[in-house]
C-alpha positions as CSV (number, residue, x, y, z in Angstrom):
1,M,151.7,140.5,190.8
2,E,150.2,144.0,191.7
3,P,148.1,146.2,189.3
4,V,149.8,149.0,187.4
5,V,148.2,152.3,187.1
6,L,148.9,155.2,185.0
7,I,148.4,158.3,185.8
8,V,148.5,161.0,183.2
9,D,148.6,164.8,184.3
10,D,150.2,168.2,183.6
11,E,150.3,168.9,187.0
12,G,153.5,167.7,189.0
13,G,151.3,168.2,192.0
14,I,148.4,166.2,191.2
15,R,150.6,163.5,189.8
16,E,152.7,163.2,192.7
17,S,149.5,162.4,195.1
18,L,147.5,160.4,193.2
19,S,151.4,158.5,192.7
20,G,151.4,158.3,196.7
21,I,147.9,157.2,197.9
22,F,148.0,154.6,195.2
23,E,151.5,153.0,196.1
24,D,150.5,153.1,199.5
25,E,147.6,150.9,198.4
26,G,150.2,148.6,197.0
27,Y,149.7,149.6,193.1
28,S,152.4,149.7,191.2
29,V,152.7,153.3,189.4
30,V,153.7,154.7,186.4
31,T,152.9,158.4,185.1
32,A,152.9,160.6,182.2
33,E,152.8,164.6,181.6
34,T,151.5,164.7,178.6
35,G,148.7,162.7,176.3
36,E,152.0,162.3,173.5
37,D,153.9,160.8,176.6
38,A,151.0,158.4,177.4
39,L,150.3,156.7,174.1
40,R,154.2,155.6,174.7
41,V,153.8,154.6,178.1
42,A,150.9,152.3,177.4
43,K,152.3,150.8,174.2
44,E,155.2,149.1,176.7
45,Q,153.7,148.9,179.8
46,L,149.7,147.9,179.0
47,P,149.0,149.3,182.2
48,D,145.8,147.5,184.1
49,L,143.8,151.0,184.8
50,I,144.9,154.6,183.4
51,L,144.0,158.1,185.0
52,L,143.8,160.3,182.3
53,D,143.2,164.0,182.4
54,V,140.8,166.3,180.0
55,W,142.9,169.2,179.7
56,L,146.5,168.3,177.9
57,P,148.6,170.1,176.5
58,K,148.8,169.4,172.8
59,M,146.8,166.0,172.5
60,D,144.0,166.5,174.9
61,G,142.9,163.7,177.2
62,I,139.8,162.9,174.7
63,Q,141.9,162.2,171.8
64,A,144.2,160.5,174.0
65,L,141.9,158.4,174.9
66,K,140.5,157.8,171.5
67,E,144.1,156.7,170.6
68,I,144.4,154.4,174.0
69,K,141.4,152.1,173.1
70,V,143.0,151.5,169.7
71,I,146.0,150.2,171.6
72,K,144.2,148.3,174.2
73,S,140.2,148.6,174.4
74,D,139.8,146.3,177.7
75,I,141.9,149.0,179.7
76,P,139.8,150.9,182.0
77,V,139.9,154.5,181.4
78,I,138.9,157.2,184.6
79,M,138.5,160.7,183.1
80,I,139.7,163.6,185.6
81,S,139.2,167.6,185.1
82,G,139.1,170.8,186.8
83,H,136.5,171.8,184.6
84,G,133.4,170.1,185.0
85,N,131.1,169.9,182.0
86,I,128.8,167.4,181.0
87,D,129.3,167.3,177.1
88,V,132.8,166.7,177.7
89,A,131.9,164.0,180.3
90,V,129.2,162.6,178.0
91,K,131.9,162.0,175.4
92,A,134.5,160.2,176.8
93,T,131.8,157.8,178.0
94,R,130.8,157.0,174.9
95,M,134.2,156.7,173.6
96,G,134.8,154.1,176.4
97,A,136.1,156.0,179.3
98,Y,134.9,154.0,182.8
99,D,134.2,157.2,184.8
100,F,134.2,160.6,185.4
101,L,136.0,162.5,188.5
102,E,136.0,166.4,189.2
103,K,138.7,167.6,190.6
104,P,140.0,168.9,193.2
105,L,139.5,165.0,193.3
106,S,138.3,163.1,196.4
107,L,141.2,160.6,197.0
108,E,138.6,158.2,198.9
109,R,136.4,158.3,195.8
110,V,139.7,158.0,193.4
111,L,140.5,154.8,195.1
112,L,136.8,152.9,195.4
113,T,136.3,154.4,191.6
114,A,139.4,152.4,190.6
115,K,138.7,149.4,192.9
116,R,135.7,148.9,191.3
117,A,137.5,149.6,187.1
118,L,139.9,146.8,188.1
119,E,136.9,144.3,189.5
120,K,134.5,144.8,186.6
121,R,138.0,144.2,184.3
122,A,138.9,141.0,186.2
123,L,135.4,140.0,185.5
124,E,135.5,140.8,181.8
125,M,138.6,139.3,181.6
126,E,137.7,135.8,183.1
127,N,134.8,135.9,181.3
128,K,136.2,136.0,177.9
129,T,138.6,133.2,179.3
130,L,135.5,131.1,179.9
131,R,133.5,132.1,176.5
132,E,136.8,131.0,175.0
133,D,137.3,127.9,176.7
134,I,133.8,127.2,175.7
135,T,134.7,127.9,172.2
136,R,137.3,125.4,172.2
137,R,135.6,122.6,173.7
138,W,131.9,123.4,171.8
139,R,133.2,123.3,167.9
140,L,132.7,121.4,164.9
141,I,135.7,119.1,164.1
142,G,135.7,118.1,160.2
143,E,135.9,119.4,156.7
144,S,133.4,116.5,155.4
145,P,131.1,118.0,152.9
146,L,128.4,116.6,155.6
147,I,130.3,118.8,158.6
148,A,130.2,121.5,156.1
149,V,126.8,121.9,155.2
150,L,125.6,121.3,158.9
151,S,128.3,124.3,159.5
152,E,126.7,126.3,157.6
153,Q,123.1,125.3,159.0
154,I,123.7,126.7,162.5
155,K,125.7,129.9,161.0
156,M,121.7,130.7,159.6
157,A,119.8,129.4,162.3
158,A,121.9,131.5,164.9
159,P,120.9,134.3,164.7
160,S,117.5,133.8,164.9
161,N,114.9,133.1,168.2
162,S,113.4,130.1,165.8
163,R,113.3,126.7,167.2
164,V,115.5,124.3,166.6
165,L,114.8,120.5,166.5
166,I,118.5,118.8,166.2
167,T,118.3,115.0,165.3
168,G,120.8,112.4,165.1
169,E,122.0,109.3,166.5
170,S,123.4,108.7,170.2
171,G,127.1,110.3,170.7
172,S,127.0,112.2,166.9
173,G,127.4,115.3,168.7
174,K,123.4,116.9,169.1
175,E,124.5,118.9,172.5
176,V,128.0,120.4,170.2
177,V,125.2,121.6,167.5
178,A,123.1,123.1,170.5
179,R,125.8,124.9,172.3
180,L,127.2,126.3,168.8
181,L,123.5,127.7,167.7
182,H,123.5,129.6,171.7
183,G,127.2,130.7,171.3
184,M,126.7,132.2,168.1
185,S,123.2,133.9,168.7
186,S,122.4,137.2,170.4
187,R,121.9,135.3,173.7
188,A,125.2,134.4,174.0
189,E,125.7,136.3,177.0
190,K,122.5,134.6,178.8
191,P,122.3,131.3,180.4
192,F,122.4,128.2,178.3
193,I,120.4,125.5,180.3
194,E,120.4,122.1,179.7
195,V,117.9,119.6,180.6
196,N,118.3,115.8,180.0
197,C,113.9,114.5,179.8
198,A,115.4,110.8,179.4
199,A,117.9,111.1,182.6
200,I,114.5,113.0,184.9
201,P,112.3,110.4,186.8
202,Q,108.5,111.2,185.1
203,E,107.6,112.3,188.6
204,L,110.4,114.9,188.9
205,I,110.2,116.6,185.4
206,E,107.5,118.9,186.0
207,S,109.3,120.2,189.0
208,E,112.9,120.1,186.9
209,L,111.3,122.4,183.8
210,F,108.9,125.0,186.0
211,G,110.3,125.1,189.9
212,H,107.9,124.2,192.7
213,E,106.7,126.1,195.5
214,K,108.1,125.3,199.5
215,G,105.6,122.7,201.0
216,S,103.9,121.6,197.3
217,F,104.8,117.8,197.5
218,T,106.9,115.5,199.8
219,G,110.5,116.5,200.4
220,A,109.7,120.0,198.8
221,S,111.4,122.3,201.9
222,E,111.9,125.5,199.8
223,K,110.9,126.9,197.2
224,K,112.9,126.3,193.8
225,K,113.2,127.8,190.3
226,G,112.8,125.3,187.3
227,K,115.2,125.1,184.0
228,F,112.7,127.8,182.3
229,E,112.9,130.6,184.8
230,L,117.0,130.0,184.7
231,A,116.8,129.9,181.3
232,D,115.3,133.0,181.0
233,G,116.3,135.4,178.3
234,G,118.6,132.8,177.3
235,T,118.7,129.2,175.8
236,L,116.6,126.0,177.0
237,F,118.1,123.3,175.5
238,L,115.8,119.7,176.1
239,D,117.8,117.3,175.0
240,E,116.3,113.5,174.3
241,I,112.7,115.4,174.1
242,G,111.4,112.4,172.2
243,D,111.3,110.3,176.4
244,M,109.3,113.3,177.7
245,S,105.5,112.6,178.9
246,L,102.4,113.5,177.0
247,Q,101.3,115.2,180.5
248,T,104.8,117.2,180.4
249,Q,104.6,117.7,176.5
250,A,101.5,119.6,176.8
251,K,102.5,121.5,179.5
252,V,105.4,123.1,177.7
253,L,103.3,123.3,174.1
254,R,101.5,126.0,176.3
255,I,104.4,127.3,177.4
256,I,105.6,128.2,173.9
257,E,102.5,129.6,173.1
258,T,102.7,131.9,175.9
259,Q,105.9,132.0,177.0
260,E,104.7,131.8,180.9
261,F,104.4,129.1,183.7
262,Q,103.5,128.0,187.0
263,R,105.7,126.4,189.3
264,V,104.6,123.5,190.8
265,G,102.1,124.5,193.4
266,G,101.9,127.4,192.7
267,N,98.8,129.9,191.2
268,T,100.6,132.5,189.8
269,S,102.2,132.8,186.4
270,T,106.0,133.9,185.7
271,K,106.5,135.7,182.2
272,V,109.7,134.4,180.9
273,D,111.8,135.2,177.2
274,V,113.2,131.5,176.2
275,R,114.9,130.5,173.3
276,I,114.3,126.2,172.8
277,I,116.3,124.0,171.0
278,A,115.6,120.5,171.2
279,A,117.1,116.9,170.3
280,T,116.2,113.8,170.2
281,N,117.6,110.0,168.4
282,K,114.3,109.1,168.2
283,N,112.2,109.3,164.8
284,I,109.5,111.6,165.9
285,E,107.2,111.9,163.1
286,E,107.2,107.9,163.8
287,E,106.5,108.4,168.0
288,V,103.7,111.3,166.8
289,E,102.0,108.3,164.6
290,K,102.2,105.5,167.6
291,G,100.4,108.7,169.5
292,M,103.5,108.9,171.9
293,F,104.7,112.4,170.5
294,R,102.1,115.7,170.4
295,S,101.8,116.2,166.9
296,D,101.3,119.7,167.7
297,L,104.3,120.1,169.9
298,F,106.6,118.4,167.3
299,F,105.2,120.9,165.1
300,R,106.6,123.8,167.1
301,L,109.7,122.5,167.9
302,N,110.6,121.8,164.1
303,V,110.3,125.0,162.7
304,I,114.3,124.7,162.0
305,P,115.2,120.7,161.7
306,I,118.8,120.1,161.7
307,A,120.1,116.9,161.0
308,V,123.6,115.4,162.8
309,P,125.4,113.1,160.6
310,P,126.3,109.7,162.0
311,L,130.1,109.4,162.1
312,R,129.8,106.3,159.8
313,E,128.8,108.6,157.0
314,R,131.9,111.2,157.5
315,K,134.6,109.2,158.1
316,E,137.5,111.4,156.0
317,D,136.7,113.4,159.3
318,I,138.3,110.8,161.7
319,P,142.2,111.8,161.1
320,L,141.0,115.5,162.3
321,L,138.9,114.1,165.5
322,V,141.3,111.7,166.6
323,E,144.2,114.6,166.2
324,H,141.7,117.0,168.3
325,F,140.7,114.3,171.3
326,I,144.7,113.7,171.3
327,Q,145.9,117.1,171.5
328,S,143.1,118.0,174.0
329,L,143.4,114.6,175.9
330,A,147.1,115.0,176.0
331,S,146.4,118.4,178.0
332,E,143.9,117.3,180.5
333,Y,145.7,114.7,182.1
334,G,149.4,116.6,181.2
335,K,150.4,113.7,179.7
336,T,152.9,113.8,176.2
337,R,151.1,114.0,173.4
338,K,151.0,110.9,171.2
339,T,151.4,110.1,167.3
340,V,148.8,107.7,165.9
341,T,150.4,106.0,162.9
342,T,148.8,106.1,159.4
343,E,148.0,102.5,159.3
344,A,146.1,103.1,162.7
345,I,144.0,106.2,161.3
346,K,143.2,103.4,158.3
347,N,142.1,100.9,160.9
348,L,139.7,103.2,162.8
349,Q,138.1,104.4,159.3
350,Q,137.4,100.4,158.8
351,Y,135.3,100.9,161.8
352,D,131.8,101.9,161.6
353,W,131.4,103.3,165.0
354,P,127.9,102.9,165.8
355,G,128.6,105.0,169.1
356,N,129.7,107.6,166.9
357,V,132.2,110.5,168.1
358,R,131.5,109.7,171.5
359,E,132.6,106.2,171.3
360,L,135.9,107.7,169.3
361,K,136.3,110.0,171.8
362,N,136.0,107.4,174.5
363,L,138.7,105.3,172.6
364,I,141.4,107.5,171.8
365,E,141.0,108.5,175.8
366,R,141.5,105.1,176.7
367,L,144.6,104.8,174.0
368,V,146.0,107.9,175.3
369,I,146.4,106.8,179.0
370,M,146.8,103.0,178.7
371,T,149.4,103.0,175.6
372,P,152.8,103.2,176.8
373,S,154.5,103.7,173.9
374,S,154.9,107.7,172.5
375,L,153.7,106.2,168.9
376,I,150.2,104.5,168.7
377,D,149.9,102.2,165.9
378,A,147.3,99.5,164.2
379,K,147.9,96.7,167.1
380,D,146.8,99.4,170.0
381,I,143.9,100.1,168.2
382,Q,142.8,96.2,167.4
383,I,143.6,95.5,170.6
384,V,141.6,98.5,172.6
385,K,138.8,98.7,169.9
386,S,137.8,94.8,170.3
387,E,137.8,94.9,174.0
388,H,135.5,97.8,173.8
389,N,133.4,96.6,171.2
390,Q,132.8,93.7,173.7
391,S,131.0,95.7,176.2
392,D,128.9,98.0,173.7
393,Y,126.8,95.0,172.4
394,F,124.6,95.2,175.6
395,S,123.7,98.4,174.5
396,Y,122.0,98.0,171.5
397,K,118.2,98.0,172.1
398,T,117.4,94.3,170.1
399,L,118.7,90.9,169.9
400,K,119.2,91.5,166.4
401,E,121.2,94.6,166.2
402,A,123.5,93.2,168.7
403,R,123.8,89.8,166.6
404,E,124.5,91.9,163.3
405,I,126.8,94.2,165.0
406,F,128.7,91.1,166.7
407,E,128.4,89.3,163.0
408,K,130.5,92.0,161.0
409,D,133.1,92.7,164.1
410,F,133.7,89.1,163.6
411,I,134.0,88.3,160.2
412,A,136.1,91.5,160.1
413,Q,138.7,90.5,162.4
414,K,138.8,86.4,160.7
415,L,139.4,88.3,157.5
416,E,142.3,90.3,159.2
417,E,144.0,87.1,160.9
418,N,144.1,85.9,157.6
419,N,145.5,88.0,155.8
420,W,141.9,88.9,153.9
421,N,142.1,85.8,152.1
422,V,137.8,85.0,151.7
423,S,138.4,80.8,151.0
424,R,140.6,80.4,153.9
425,T,138.9,82.5,156.2
426,A,135.4,80.8,155.1
427,E,137.0,77.6,155.4
428,I,137.7,78.8,159.3
429,L,134.5,79.9,159.6
430,E,133.0,76.7,158.3
431,I,130.6,78.3,155.9
432,E,130.3,78.4,151.7
433,R,132.6,81.0,150.5
434,S,129.7,82.2,148.4
435,N,127.6,83.0,151.7
436,L,130.5,84.4,153.6
437,H,130.8,87.1,150.0
438,R,127.3,88.0,150.5
439,K,127.8,88.5,154.1
440,I,130.6,90.8,153.5
441,R,128.6,92.8,151.0
442,A,126.1,93.4,153.2
443,H,127.7,94.0,156.1
444,K,130.1,96.7,154.3
445,I,133.2,95.1,155.1
446,Q,136.0,96.6,153.3
447,L,138.9,93.9,152.2
448,G,142.1,94.6,153.2
449,D,145.3,95.3,151.0
């Protein structure tokens, strides 16, 4: 659809000549003779660009510009005048005019200025849409007291340039917190650069962080900017900071102190302005005691500590999370939005979610894709969750942890199969009833109705 240009001038010859050149270039043109008419057309048609004469009868162009910005502030307005006046041009620019052109008009310059104004507006609209998409994607879901506290901490910490250390279990939402801290800060328009310290081989992480010069090592065929340089003016998110080597920790510490670094193989310093947000699923204080993490780096990163609660501690948020995931996944895959029954939600809330929000999202994604019915009930949840959990045992770090999770799931499943009859379940499991009661209490299994 061609852009709509509104031309406002009390001289008929000007309106006619400008209309002609814009129509010849494929634009749709509407005109107005007065400021009052311009406001009416702007409200009705919301043009993409306005050319506005300064000297108009009754309401002048400056007043009309002020009113147009109230109607829709992002419409670019090019002011035109036969009486060149620096004060008027400055005033119009301060009020939001894109540019100021003097008569007699150069038609070539008018078209070039209009093209640039429309390109700038298109870019701004694209950026706005991108920011809205990011805001929708990266937000806290839940109304539990723990989420309320977390949300308040983010709001207080975000406007500062202070370093933040986010702690929490895998899958609990540490990246969401980091993204929100950046998005609510004065650096929101600048880059957000993420580095997963656990995913990059130690021999390459310095090159990733600091960049390298051409020929600095085998395979370095050209100069490369590092993450610190790419994040200049914005935020650098060091995820899984606990997996960073002591050697690299020393260099990161030096950058924090000086805001300067050298590329691998280089001998000149590069200065940057970067806010660092770090995250880890490890207990860093324990890592410090074991000599695996530098205490001085820990103290510098831990200016503002933020702990993300695991999903098992805020199960009241599960219905809202399920609703959010179903809606976003249905939209993403172009599928009909499914409904989850109350019993299914109750089933989900009886599980402790060792994989946290990420595990819940993965399960809901599978249900949205694989459940043939538009209704997801407790039976669907149980079938998929059982299969899902079996593969998850391989993600646990110790045999003890995997055995405990398996035992809990196994007992809960057998209790449900026997309508939560403890005596009957104990008999089937071939253990004493008192022993089963102890295991139920130890695993905090909630008995069904």
